[in-house]
Residue frames as a rotation matrix with the C-alpha (Angstrom) as fourth column:
UNK 1
0.489 -0.541 -0.684 63.26
0.057 0.802 -0.594 96.47
0.870 0.252 0.423 83.15
UNK 2
0.950 -0.125 0.287 64.75
-0.299 -0.094 0.950 95.44
-0.091 -0.988 -0.127 86.48
UNK 3
0.173 -0.962 -0.210 68.41
-0.513 0.094 -0.853 94.94
0.841 0.256 -0.477 87.39
UNK 4
0.957 0.075 -0.279 69.79
0.171 0.633 0.755 92.31
0.234 -0.771 0.593 89.73
UNK 5
0.308 -0.871 0.383 72.81
-0.782 -0.461 -0.419 93.26
0.541 -0.171 -0.823 91.81
UNK 6
0.505 -0.250 -0.826 75.15
0.403 0.915 -0.030 90.76
0.763 -0.317 0.563 93.41
UNK 7
0.619 -0.284 0.732 76.00
-0.702 -0.618 0.354 91.88
0.352 -0.733 -0.582 96.94
UNK 8
-0.357 -0.922 -0.153 78.96
-0.745 0.380 -0.548 90.30
0.563 -0.081 -0.822 98.68
UNK 9
-0.854 0.068 -0.515 76.94
0.316 0.855 -0.412 88.46
0.412 -0.515 -0.752 101.32
UNK 10
0.098 0.980 -0.175 73.73
0.726 0.049 0.686 88.40
0.681 -0.194 -0.706 103.36
UNK 11
-0.036 -0.183 -0.983 75.29
0.905 -0.424 0.045 90.64
-0.425 -0.887 0.181 105.99
UNK 12
-0.945 -0.324 -0.050 75.73
0.258 -0.829 0.496 93.41
-0.202 0.456 0.867 103.42
UNK 13
-0.498 0.835 0.234 72.08
0.270 -0.107 0.957 93.10
0.824 0.539 -0.172 102.42
UNK 14
0.286 0.571 -0.770 70.98
0.917 0.070 0.392 93.25
0.278 -0.818 -0.504 106.06
UNK 15
-0.478 -0.547 -0.688 73.18
0.685 -0.722 0.097 96.32
-0.549 -0.425 0.720 106.54
UNK 16
-0.928 0.214 0.306 71.43
0.117 -0.611 0.783 97.95
0.354 0.762 0.542 103.57
UNK 17
-0.018 0.976 -0.215 68.08
0.619 0.180 0.764 97.15
0.785 -0.120 -0.608 105.15
UNK 18
0.072 -0.022 -0.997 69.12
0.956 -0.283 0.075 98.89
-0.284 -0.959 0.000 108.37
UNK 19
-0.860 -0.442 -0.256 70.23
0.342 -0.870 0.355 101.99
-0.380 0.218 0.899 106.45
UNK 20
-0.686 0.664 0.296 66.95
0.195 -0.224 0.955 102.10
0.701 0.713 0.024 104.52
UNK 21
0.180 0.765 -0.619 64.93
0.877 0.161 0.453 101.84
0.446 -0.624 -0.642 107.74
UNK 22
-0.245 -0.346 -0.906 66.82
0.750 -0.660 0.050 104.79
-0.614 -0.667 0.421 109.22
UNK 23
-0.985 -0.142 0.096 66.37
0.168 -0.694 0.700 106.79
-0.033 0.705 0.708 106.01
UNK 24
-0.363 0.926 0.101 62.62
0.546 0.123 0.829 106.12
0.755 0.356 -0.550 106.02
UNK 25
0.136 0.401 -0.906 62.26
0.980 -0.186 0.065 107.70
-0.142 -0.897 -0.418 109.45
UNK 26
-0.563 -0.399 -0.724 63.64
0.300 -0.914 0.271 110.97
-0.770 -0.065 0.634 108.03
UNK 27
-0.188 0.474 -0.860 62.06
-0.856 -0.509 -0.093 110.99
-0.482 0.719 0.501 104.56
UNK 28
-0.277 0.141 0.951 60.16
0.074 0.989 -0.125 108.02
-0.958 0.036 -0.284 103.17
UNK 29
0.537 0.573 -0.619 59.55
-0.503 -0.372 -0.780 109.49
-0.677 0.730 0.088 99.69
UNK 30
0.980 -0.191 -0.053 62.45
0.068 0.575 -0.815 107.74
0.186 0.796 0.576 97.99
UNK 31
0.343 -0.939 0.011 66.13
-0.235 -0.074 0.969 106.81
-0.910 -0.335 -0.246 97.96
UNK 32
0.699 -0.187 -0.690 68.49
-0.710 -0.067 -0.701 106.62
0.085 0.980 -0.180 95.00
UNK 33
0.491 -0.566 0.662 70.50
0.090 0.789 0.607 103.49
-0.866 -0.239 0.439 94.21
UNK 34
0.750 -0.346 -0.564 73.35
-0.662 -0.388 -0.641 104.17
0.003 0.854 -0.520 91.81
UNK 35
0.597 -0.549 0.585 75.49
0.233 0.816 0.529 101.21
-0.767 -0.180 0.616 90.76
UNK 36
0.797 -0.455 -0.398 78.68
-0.578 -0.383 -0.721 101.85
0.176 0.804 -0.568 88.82
UNK 37
-0.211 -0.881 -0.423 81.27
-0.613 0.456 -0.645 99.12
0.762 0.123 -0.636 88.41
UNK 38
-0.281 0.034 -0.959 81.66
0.471 0.875 -0.107 97.16
0.836 -0.482 -0.262 91.64
UNK 39
-0.956 -0.022 -0.293 80.17
0.271 -0.454 -0.849 99.83
-0.114 -0.891 0.440 93.95
UNK 40
-0.042 0.980 0.194 76.57
0.757 -0.096 0.647 100.55
0.652 0.174 -0.738 94.88
UNK 41
-0.979 -0.201 0.036 75.92
0.140 -0.787 -0.601 104.03
0.149 -0.583 0.799 96.30
UNK 42
-0.080 0.983 -0.165 72.63
0.889 0.145 0.434 104.49
0.450 -0.112 -0.886 98.14
UNK 43
-0.923 -0.249 0.292 71.59
0.157 -0.939 -0.305 108.11
0.350 -0.235 0.907 98.73
UNK 44
-0.077 0.906 -0.417 68.83
0.977 0.153 0.152 109.29
0.201 -0.396 -0.896 101.07
UNK 45
-0.168 0.051 0.984 67.44
0.165 -0.983 0.080 112.84
0.972 0.176 0.157 101.31
UNK 46
-0.458 -0.016 -0.889 67.61
0.888 0.019 -0.459 114.54
0.024 -1.000 0.005 104.69
UNK 47
0.155 0.491 -0.857 66.72
0.320 -0.846 -0.427 118.12
-0.935 -0.208 -0.288 103.73
UNK 48
-0.720 -0.366 0.590 66.11
0.676 -0.174 0.716 119.81
-0.159 0.914 0.373 100.40
UNK 49
-0.858 0.399 -0.323 64.23
-0.396 -0.915 -0.078 122.82
-0.327 0.061 0.943 98.98
UNK 50
-0.484 0.795 0.365 60.51
0.811 0.565 -0.156 122.35
-0.330 0.220 -0.918 98.50
UNK 51
0.695 0.709 0.118 59.43
0.688 -0.609 -0.394 125.11
-0.208 0.355 -0.912 96.16
UNK 52
0.312 -0.576 0.756 61.11
0.619 -0.480 -0.622 128.09
0.721 0.662 0.206 94.48
UNK 53
0.460 -0.064 0.886 61.11
-0.427 -0.890 0.158 130.24
0.778 -0.451 -0.437 97.63
UNK 54
0.992 -0.117 0.043 62.58
0.027 0.535 0.844 127.55
-0.122 -0.837 0.534 99.89
UNK 55
0.488 -0.873 0.003 66.27
-0.700 -0.393 -0.597 128.31
0.522 0.290 -0.803 100.55
UNK 56
0.755 -0.201 0.624 67.01
-0.382 0.638 0.669 125.10
-0.532 -0.743 0.405 102.43
UNK 57
-0.263 -0.872 -0.412 70.34
-0.951 0.164 0.260 123.50
-0.159 0.461 -0.873 101.55
UNK 58
0.642 0.375 -0.668 70.23
-0.522 0.852 -0.024 120.07
0.561 0.364 0.744 100.01
UNK 59
-0.230 -0.674 0.702 71.52
-0.954 0.299 -0.026 117.49
-0.193 -0.676 -0.712 102.50
UNK 60
0.614 0.370 -0.697 71.95
-0.602 0.791 -0.110 113.87
0.510 0.487 0.709 101.43
UNK 61
0.194 -0.529 0.826 73.16
-0.731 0.483 0.481 110.83
-0.654 -0.698 -0.293 103.38
UNK 62
0.536 -0.055 -0.842 75.04
-0.735 0.461 -0.498 108.18
0.415 0.886 0.207 101.41
UNK 63
0.289 -0.461 0.839 76.25
-0.451 0.707 0.545 104.64
-0.845 -0.535 -0.003 102.10
UNK 64
0.094 -0.301 -0.949 78.31
-0.962 0.218 -0.165 102.57
0.257 0.928 -0.269 99.69
UNK 65
0.507 0.129 0.852 78.24
-0.413 0.904 0.109 98.80
-0.756 -0.408 0.512 99.32
UNK 66
-0.569 -0.777 -0.268 80.68
-0.672 0.252 0.696 96.55
-0.474 0.576 -0.666 97.47
UNK 67
0.635 0.741 -0.220 79.29
-0.719 0.462 -0.520 94.44
-0.284 0.488 0.825 94.63
UNK 68
0.136 -0.558 0.818 80.59
-0.012 0.825 0.565 91.00
-0.991 -0.087 0.106 93.73
UNK 69
-0.188 -0.146 0.971 79.99
0.935 0.276 0.222 91.67
-0.301 0.950 0.084 90.03
UNK 70
-0.938 -0.179 -0.295 80.18
0.094 -0.955 0.281 94.95
-0.332 0.235 0.913 88.08
UNK 71
-0.118 0.955 0.272 76.78
0.976 0.162 -0.146 96.51
-0.184 0.248 -0.951 87.38
UNK 72
-0.981 -0.046 0.190 75.18
0.094 -0.963 0.253 99.66
0.172 0.266 0.949 86.05
UNK 73
-0.120 0.982 -0.146 71.91
0.904 0.169 0.392 100.96
0.410 -0.085 -0.908 87.49
UNK 74
-0.984 -0.038 0.176 70.21
-0.034 -0.921 -0.387 104.19
0.177 -0.387 0.905 88.55
UNK 75
-0.273 0.914 -0.302 66.98
0.577 0.406 0.708 103.59
0.770 0.019 -0.638 90.43
UNK 76
-0.791 0.176 0.586 64.78
-0.526 -0.686 -0.503 105.75
0.313 -0.706 0.635 92.65
UNK 77
-0.155 0.724 -0.672 62.51
0.256 0.687 0.680 103.74
0.954 -0.067 -0.292 94.96
UNK 78
0.501 0.373 0.781 60.84
-0.637 -0.452 0.624 104.11
0.586 -0.810 0.011 98.34
UNK 79
-0.553 -0.724 0.414 62.68
-0.809 0.346 -0.476 102.65
0.201 -0.597 -0.776 101.33
UNK 80
0.004 0.645 0.764 59.67
-0.718 0.534 -0.447 100.49
-0.696 -0.547 0.465 102.13
UNK 81
0.880 0.367 -0.301 59.53
-0.470 0.587 -0.659 98.73
-0.065 0.722 0.689 98.77
UNK 82
0.108 -0.922 -0.373 63.26
-0.606 0.236 -0.759 98.06
0.788 0.308 -0.533 98.93
UNK 83
-0.539 -0.252 0.804 63.04
-0.833 0.302 -0.463 96.76
-0.126 -0.919 -0.373 102.49
UNK 84
0.480 0.792 0.378 60.20
-0.656 0.610 -0.444 94.42
-0.582 -0.035 0.812 101.45
UNK 85
0.748 -0.262 -0.609 62.40
-0.446 0.481 -0.755 93.02
0.491 0.837 0.243 98.68
UNK 86
-0.343 -0.928 0.146 65.29
-0.708 0.154 -0.689 92.52
0.617 -0.339 -0.710 101.10
UNK 87
-0.216 0.351 0.911 63.05
-0.843 0.404 -0.356 90.72
-0.493 -0.845 0.209 103.59
UNK 88
0.834 0.549 -0.059 61.87
-0.489 0.685 -0.540 88.36
-0.256 0.479 0.840 100.85
UNK 89
0.419 -0.759 -0.498 65.47
-0.486 0.276 -0.830 87.73
0.767 0.590 -0.253 99.80
UNK 90
-0.570 -0.708 0.417 66.73
-0.701 0.154 -0.696 87.03
0.429 -0.689 -0.585 103.31
UNK 91
-0.069 0.631 -0.773 63.67
0.157 0.772 0.617 85.03
0.985 -0.079 -0.152 104.30
UNK 92
0.862 0.498 0.096 63.40
-0.043 -0.118 0.992 84.35
0.505 -0.859 -0.081 108.02
UNK 93
0.108 -0.906 -0.409 67.11
0.766 0.338 -0.547 84.46
0.634 -0.254 0.730 108.76
UNK 94
0.895 0.165 -0.414 67.80
0.421 -0.614 0.668 86.40
-0.144 -0.772 -0.619 111.96
UNK 95
0.784 -0.603 0.150 70.51
-0.466 -0.730 -0.499 89.04
0.410 0.321 -0.854 111.94
UNK 96
0.284 -0.715 0.639 72.63
-0.843 0.132 0.522 87.10
-0.458 -0.687 -0.565 114.43
UNK 97
0.397 -0.090 0.914 72.57
0.165 0.986 0.025 84.07
-0.903 0.141 0.406 112.12
UNK 98
0.980 -0.075 -0.187 73.83
-0.200 -0.292 -0.935 85.91
0.015 0.954 -0.301 109.05
UNK 99
0.430 -0.874 0.228 77.19
0.559 0.456 0.693 84.60
-0.709 -0.170 0.684 107.93
UNK 100
0.681 -0.274 -0.679 79.54
-0.542 -0.812 -0.216 87.12
-0.492 0.515 -0.702 106.30
UNK 101
0.078 -0.611 0.788 81.02
0.419 0.737 0.530 84.74
-0.905 0.289 0.313 103.76
UNK 102
-0.159 -0.206 -0.965 82.53
-0.605 -0.753 0.261 86.58
-0.780 0.625 -0.005 100.79
UNK 103
-0.969 -0.245 -0.009 82.08
-0.165 0.628 0.761 83.42
-0.181 0.739 -0.649 98.74
UNK 104
-0.454 0.879 0.144 78.32
0.866 0.474 -0.160 83.42
-0.209 0.052 -0.976 99.16
UNK 105
-0.996 0.088 0.019 77.03
-0.077 -0.942 0.327 86.36
0.047 0.324 0.945 97.16
UNK 106
-0.386 0.920 -0.065 73.41
0.581 0.187 -0.792 87.41
-0.717 -0.343 -0.606 97.46
UNK 107
-0.700 0.178 0.691 71.31
0.602 -0.374 0.706 88.59
0.384 0.910 0.155 94.51
UNK 108
-0.380 0.605 -0.700 69.19
0.443 -0.545 -0.711 91.68
-0.812 -0.580 -0.061 95.04
UNK 109
-0.381 0.335 0.862 66.69
0.904 -0.060 0.423 92.59
0.193 0.940 -0.280 92.34
UNK 110
-0.881 0.049 -0.470 66.03
0.095 -0.955 -0.279 96.30
-0.463 -0.291 0.838 92.03
UNK 111
0.147 0.977 0.153 62.54
0.592 0.037 -0.805 97.51
-0.792 0.209 -0.573 91.17
UNK 112
-0.025 -0.096 0.995 61.96
0.940 -0.341 -0.009 99.35
0.341 0.935 0.099 87.89
UNK 113
-0.743 -0.294 -0.601 62.74
0.511 -0.829 -0.226 103.06
-0.432 -0.475 0.766 88.23
UNK 114
-0.151 0.793 0.590 59.40
0.862 -0.186 0.471 104.84
0.483 0.580 -0.656 87.82
UNK 115
0.658 0.394 -0.641 59.87
0.711 -0.606 0.357 107.71
-0.248 -0.691 -0.679 90.28
UNK 116
-0.031 -0.676 0.736 61.44
0.524 -0.638 -0.564 111.13
0.851 0.368 0.374 90.14
UNK 117
0.572 0.153 -0.806 62.48
0.796 -0.339 0.501 113.55
-0.196 -0.928 -0.316 92.89
UNK 118
0.941 -0.170 0.292 63.71
-0.044 -0.918 -0.395 117.16
0.335 0.359 -0.871 92.74
UNK 119
0.649 -0.725 0.231 66.71
-0.539 -0.223 0.812 116.49
-0.537 -0.652 -0.535 94.99
UNK 120
0.448 -0.484 0.752 68.10
0.571 0.802 0.176 113.91
-0.688 0.351 0.635 92.55
UNK 121
0.670 -0.146 0.728 68.66
0.634 -0.398 -0.663 116.70
0.386 0.906 -0.175 90.04
UNK 122
0.766 -0.424 0.484 70.78
-0.543 -0.829 0.133 118.53
0.345 -0.365 -0.865 92.62
UNK 123
0.886 -0.412 -0.212 73.35
0.455 0.861 0.227 115.76
0.089 -0.297 0.951 92.84
UNK 124
0.639 -0.733 -0.235 76.80
-0.356 -0.552 0.754 116.69
-0.682 -0.398 -0.614 94.20
UNK 125
0.417 -0.561 -0.715 79.90
-0.860 0.013 -0.511 116.33
0.295 0.828 -0.477 91.99
UNK 126
0.978 -0.085 -0.190 81.63
0.114 0.983 0.145 112.97
0.175 -0.164 0.971 91.80
UNK 127
0.216 -0.974 -0.062 85.12
0.931 0.225 -0.288 114.41
0.295 0.004 0.956 91.69
UNK 128
-0.022 -0.357 0.934 87.19
0.194 -0.918 -0.346 117.43
0.981 0.173 0.089 92.60
UNK 129
0.908 0.403 -0.113 86.94
0.165 -0.097 0.981 116.90
0.384 -0.910 -0.155 96.36
UNK 130
-0.150 -0.962 0.228 89.67
0.029 -0.234 -0.972 118.53
0.988 -0.139 0.063 98.44
UNK 131
-0.029 0.080 -0.996 90.26
0.928 0.372 0.003 118.01
0.371 -0.925 -0.084 102.15
UNK 132
0.129 0.178 0.976 89.05
0.001 -0.984 0.180 121.02
0.992 -0.022 -0.127 104.16
UNK 133
-0.449 -0.310 0.838 89.55
-0.804 -0.268 -0.531 119.78
0.389 -0.912 -0.129 107.71
UNK 134
-0.525 0.320 -0.789 87.86
0.351 0.926 0.142 117.53
0.775 -0.202 -0.598 110.23
UNK 135
-0.063 0.626 0.778 85.24
-0.779 -0.518 0.354 117.59
0.624 -0.584 0.520 112.99
UNK 136
-0.947 -0.216 0.238 84.95
-0.321 0.651 -0.688 115.63
-0.006 -0.728 -0.686 116.23
UNK 137
-0.502 0.798 -0.333 81.95
0.149 0.459 0.876 113.29
0.852 0.389 -0.350 116.09
UNK 138
-0.458 0.335 -0.823 81.20
0.885 0.087 -0.457 114.01
-0.081 -0.938 -0.336 119.75
UNK 139
-0.788 0.140 -0.599 80.56
-0.081 -0.989 -0.124 117.62
-0.610 -0.049 0.791 118.73
UNK 140
-0.799 0.511 -0.317 78.35
-0.361 0.014 0.932 116.43
0.481 0.860 0.173 115.87
UNK 141
-0.439 0.645 -0.626 76.23
0.695 0.685 0.218 114.37
0.569 -0.339 -0.749 118.27
UNK 142
-0.545 0.196 -0.815 75.79
0.632 -0.542 -0.553 117.37
-0.551 -0.817 0.171 120.55
UNK 143
-0.862 0.211 -0.462 74.74
-0.418 -0.811 0.409 119.61
-0.288 0.546 0.787 117.65
UNK 144
-0.688 0.618 -0.380 72.25
-0.039 0.492 0.870 117.00
0.725 0.613 -0.314 116.44
UNK 145
-0.387 0.548 -0.741 70.67
0.899 0.403 -0.172 116.54
0.204 -0.733 -0.649 119.88
UNK 146
-0.655 0.094 -0.750 70.44
0.311 -0.871 -0.381 120.30
-0.688 -0.483 0.541 120.47
UNK 147
-0.873 0.308 -0.378 68.85
-0.487 -0.503 0.714 120.93
0.030 0.807 0.589 117.08
UNK 148
-0.579 0.677 -0.454 66.34
0.315 0.699 0.642 118.10
0.753 0.229 -0.618 117.46
UNK 149
-0.424 0.395 -0.815 65.32
0.880 -0.033 -0.474 119.41
-0.214 -0.918 -0.333 120.88
UNK 150
-0.789 0.105 -0.606 64.83
-0.105 -0.994 -0.036 122.92
-0.606 0.035 0.795 119.47
UNK 151
-0.794 0.519 -0.317 62.61
-0.344 0.046 0.938 121.60
0.501 0.854 0.142 116.68
UNK 152
-0.445 0.634 -0.633 60.53
0.695 0.690 0.202 119.57
0.565 -0.350 -0.748 119.13
UNK 153
-0.484 0.220 -0.847 60.07
0.692 -0.497 -0.524 122.61
-0.536 -0.840 0.088 121.39
UNK 154
-0.864 0.071 -0.499 59.19
-0.278 -0.892 0.355 124.93
-0.420 0.446 0.790 118.50
UNK 155
-0.752 0.576 -0.319 56.62
-0.203 0.258 0.945 122.80
0.627 0.775 -0.078 116.72
UNK 156
-0.209 0.773 0.600 53.09
-0.965 -0.064 -0.254 122.54
-0.157 -0.632 0.759 118.14
UNK 157
-0.397 0.071 0.915 51.51
-0.244 0.953 -0.180 119.12
-0.885 -0.295 -0.361 118.55
UNK 158
0.214 0.513 0.831 49.53
0.764 0.442 -0.470 119.38
-0.609 0.735 -0.298 115.29
UNK 159
0.084 -0.290 -0.953 50.97
-0.363 -0.900 0.242 121.30
-0.928 0.326 -0.180 112.38
UNK 160
0.943 0.329 -0.052 51.06
-0.141 0.253 -0.957 121.21
-0.302 0.910 0.285 108.58
UNK 161
0.549 -0.750 0.369 53.95
0.813 0.582 -0.026 119.99
-0.195 0.314 0.929 106.45
UNK 162
0.442 -0.379 0.813 54.91
0.403 -0.726 -0.557 123.51
0.801 0.574 -0.168 105.33
UNK 163
0.734 -0.154 0.662 55.48
-0.590 -0.627 0.508 124.70
0.336 -0.764 -0.551 108.89
UNK 164
0.822 -0.465 0.329 57.45
0.149 0.733 0.663 121.56
-0.550 -0.496 0.672 109.73
UNK 165
0.455 -0.657 0.601 59.66
0.862 0.155 -0.483 122.14
0.224 0.738 0.637 106.70
UNK 166
0.555 -0.204 0.806 60.16
-0.034 -0.974 -0.223 125.80
0.831 0.096 -0.548 107.64
UNK 167
0.818 -0.233 0.527 61.22
-0.565 -0.150 0.811 125.02
-0.110 -0.961 -0.254 111.20
UNK 168
0.707 -0.578 0.407 63.50
0.479 0.815 0.327 122.14
-0.520 -0.036 0.853 110.16
UNK 169
0.480 -0.513 0.712 65.09
0.697 -0.270 -0.664 124.37
0.533 0.815 0.229 107.53
UNK 170
0.708 -0.173 0.685 65.69
-0.373 -0.915 0.154 127.18
0.600 -0.364 -0.713 110.01
UNK 171
0.766 -0.395 0.508 67.47
-0.430 0.272 0.861 124.85
-0.478 -0.877 0.038 112.43
UNK 172
0.506 -0.556 0.659 69.38
0.488 0.815 0.313 122.58
-0.711 0.163 0.684 110.06
UNK 173
0.718 -0.241 0.654 70.48
0.569 -0.339 -0.749 125.34
0.402 0.910 -0.106 107.62
UNK 174
0.918 -0.389 0.081 72.65
-0.368 -0.755 0.542 127.13
-0.150 -0.528 -0.836 110.19
UNK 175
0.288 -0.894 -0.342 76.42
-0.494 0.168 -0.853 126.96
0.821 0.415 -0.393 109.70
UNK 176
0.784 -0.057 -0.619 78.02
0.441 0.752 0.490 124.31
0.437 -0.657 0.614 111.86
UNK 177
0.817 -0.575 -0.045 81.07
-0.401 -0.622 0.673 126.51
-0.415 -0.531 -0.739 112.31
UNK 178
0.272 -0.840 0.470 84.74
0.370 0.542 0.754 125.70
-0.888 -0.031 0.458 111.71
UNK 179
-0.011 -0.254 -0.967 84.59
-0.641 -0.740 0.202 127.61
-0.767 0.622 -0.155 108.41
UNK 180
-0.795 -0.320 0.516 83.97
0.086 0.782 0.618 124.43
-0.601 0.535 -0.594 106.37
UNK 181
-0.675 0.616 -0.407 80.51
-0.706 -0.377 0.600 125.40
0.216 0.692 0.689 105.07
UNK 182
-0.809 0.385 -0.444 78.81
0.395 0.916 0.074 122.46
0.435 -0.116 -0.893 106.81
UNK 183
-0.118 0.826 0.551 75.17
-0.602 -0.500 0.622 123.06
0.790 -0.258 0.557 107.79
UNK 184
-0.509 -0.040 0.860 74.07
-0.829 0.290 -0.478 121.78
-0.230 -0.956 -0.180 111.20
UNK 185
0.595 0.803 -0.035 71.79
-0.767 0.554 -0.323 119.39
-0.240 0.219 0.946 109.33
UNK 186
0.173 -0.622 -0.763 74.89
-0.539 0.589 -0.602 117.42
0.824 0.516 -0.234 108.35
UNK 187
-0.795 -0.419 0.438 75.37
-0.578 0.307 -0.756 116.57
0.182 -0.855 -0.487 112.03
UNK 188
-0.004 0.892 0.453 71.74
-0.805 0.266 -0.531 115.46
-0.594 -0.366 0.717 112.28
UNK 189
0.636 0.244 -0.732 72.10
-0.717 0.539 -0.442 113.31
0.287 0.806 0.518 109.15
UNK 190
-0.312 -0.862 -0.400 75.27
-0.550 0.507 -0.663 111.63
0.774 0.013 -0.633 110.44
UNK 191
-0.796 0.055 0.603 73.61
-0.560 0.311 -0.768 110.72
-0.230 -0.949 -0.217 113.73
UNK 192
0.125 0.980 0.156 70.16
-0.775 0.195 -0.602 109.76
-0.620 -0.046 0.783 112.42
UNK 193
0.663 0.119 -0.739 71.55
-0.676 0.517 -0.524 107.57
0.320 0.848 0.423 109.63
UNK 194
0.950 -0.227 0.216 73.92
0.044 0.779 0.626 105.69
-0.311 -0.585 0.749 111.93
UNK 195
0.664 -0.738 0.122 77.17
0.139 -0.038 -0.990 107.07
0.735 0.673 0.077 110.55
UNK 196
-0.125 -0.694 0.709 78.61
-0.762 -0.390 -0.516 107.65
0.635 -0.605 -0.481 114.04
UNK 197
0.573 0.286 -0.768 79.33
0.116 0.899 0.422 104.47
0.811 -0.330 0.482 115.95
UNK 198
0.477 -0.517 -0.710 82.20
0.860 0.108 0.499 105.64
-0.182 -0.849 0.496 118.15
UNK 199
0.709 -0.230 -0.667 84.23
-0.073 -0.964 0.255 108.82
-0.702 -0.132 -0.700 118.70
UNK 200
0.033 -0.735 0.678 86.39
0.929 0.272 0.250 109.73
-0.368 0.622 0.692 115.70
UNK 201
-0.382 -0.183 -0.906 87.52
-0.135 -0.959 0.250 112.70
-0.914 0.218 0.342 113.65
UNK 202
0.438 0.620 0.651 85.14
0.628 0.308 -0.715 112.97
-0.643 0.722 -0.254 110.70
UNK 203
-0.653 -0.744 0.140 86.82
0.581 -0.374 0.722 114.25
-0.485 0.553 0.677 107.54
UNK 204
0.458 0.748 -0.479 85.43
0.208 -0.615 -0.761 117.28
-0.864 0.249 -0.437 105.71
UNK 205
-0.569 -0.581 0.582 85.89
0.693 0.042 0.719 117.82
-0.443 0.813 0.379 101.97
UNK 206
0.126 0.581 -0.804 84.87
-0.163 -0.787 -0.595 120.66
-0.979 0.206 -0.004 99.60
UNK 207
-0.683 -0.264 0.681 84.08
0.641 0.229 0.732 120.63
-0.350 0.937 0.013 95.88
UNK 208
-0.573 0.460 0.678 82.60
0.335 -0.624 0.706 123.73
0.748 0.632 0.203 94.34
UNK 209
-0.326 0.555 0.766 79.49
-0.725 -0.666 0.174 124.70
0.606 -0.499 0.619 96.27
UNK 210
0.688 0.565 -0.455 79.28
-0.205 0.753 0.625 121.33
0.696 -0.337 0.634 98.02
UNK 211
-0.253 -0.713 0.654 80.75
-0.936 0.009 -0.353 120.00
0.246 -0.701 -0.669 101.25
UNK 212
0.388 0.324 -0.863 81.13
-0.212 0.943 0.258 116.37
0.897 0.083 0.434 102.34
UNK 213
0.066 -0.283 0.957 81.32
-0.997 0.020 0.075 114.93
-0.040 -0.959 -0.281 105.84
UNK 214
0.321 -0.020 -0.947 82.79
-0.410 0.898 -0.158 111.43
0.854 0.439 0.280 105.93
UNK 215
0.186 -0.265 0.946 83.05
-0.916 0.303 0.264 108.92
-0.357 -0.916 -0.186 108.77
UNK 216
-0.826 -0.546 0.141 84.02
-0.477 0.810 0.340 105.26
-0.300 0.214 -0.930 108.64
UNK 217
-0.561 0.676 0.478 80.35
0.419 0.730 -0.540 104.34
-0.714 -0.102 -0.693 108.27
UNK 218
0.258 0.718 0.646 79.02
0.948 -0.060 -0.311 106.78
-0.185 0.693 -0.697 105.68
UNK 219
-0.826 -0.528 0.199 78.98
0.564 -0.782 0.266 110.18
0.016 0.332 0.943 104.05
UNK 220
0.306 0.862 -0.404 76.83
0.702 -0.491 -0.516 113.30
-0.643 -0.126 -0.755 104.27
UNK 221
-0.666 -0.457 0.590 76.82
0.744 -0.473 0.473 115.60
0.063 0.754 0.654 101.24
UNK 222
0.300 0.779 -0.551 75.39
0.799 -0.521 -0.302 119.11
-0.522 -0.350 -0.778 101.52
UNK 223
0.428 -0.101 0.898 75.18
0.564 -0.747 -0.353 122.41
0.706 0.658 -0.263 99.80
UNK 224
-0.526 -0.734 -0.430 77.69
0.805 -0.266 -0.531 124.67
0.275 -0.625 0.730 101.57
UNK 225
0.690 0.716 0.105 76.31
0.603 -0.649 0.464 127.42
0.401 -0.257 -0.879 103.80
UNK 226
-0.444 -0.857 0.263 77.95
0.544 -0.491 -0.681 130.54
0.712 -0.159 0.684 105.19
């Protein structure tokens, strides 16, 4: 059974499409769409353990979108199938022609949820978050670029998925510093998913064994590292 969400306008739907395209470049296996009340939270995996011996922290990027009507849904789907649905909904309207009119809601039909993913079962808590500090986004961009360059230099031109996962885990599992428990992969997620548009102080929150990095454009949730 499918669920139809009412997004505020076509611009919101196009914004979701952009986020899904960025998420697909990191991991195209699936994203989670969780609708509760008038908010849709879309979560995309950036790094997570693959096997019992993998000690990688779980790192998830999340964007929220306002809904015009309350809804309840929990769907796991690939970015590609969601993007295809958005393209059909928007038709041939170019991004520059989208009109952000709050009075013109846009229906978005979710596909049936037939997928599962291990990282979904490692979901961070919804409450109990306490402010732990902040980080300059310029520093996050530097960490992300440095880590990406190290991975590119370390990996040979042709390599299997297990080695890629091992190298990515080694780089992105390191503590970012500041004593917040953020892994460096949180910086990569914030940059790769478009959560940093201009210099700002990104807020850091802690809840149990999880840490959250929040900018004006999105959130990165990760298992804390030390």
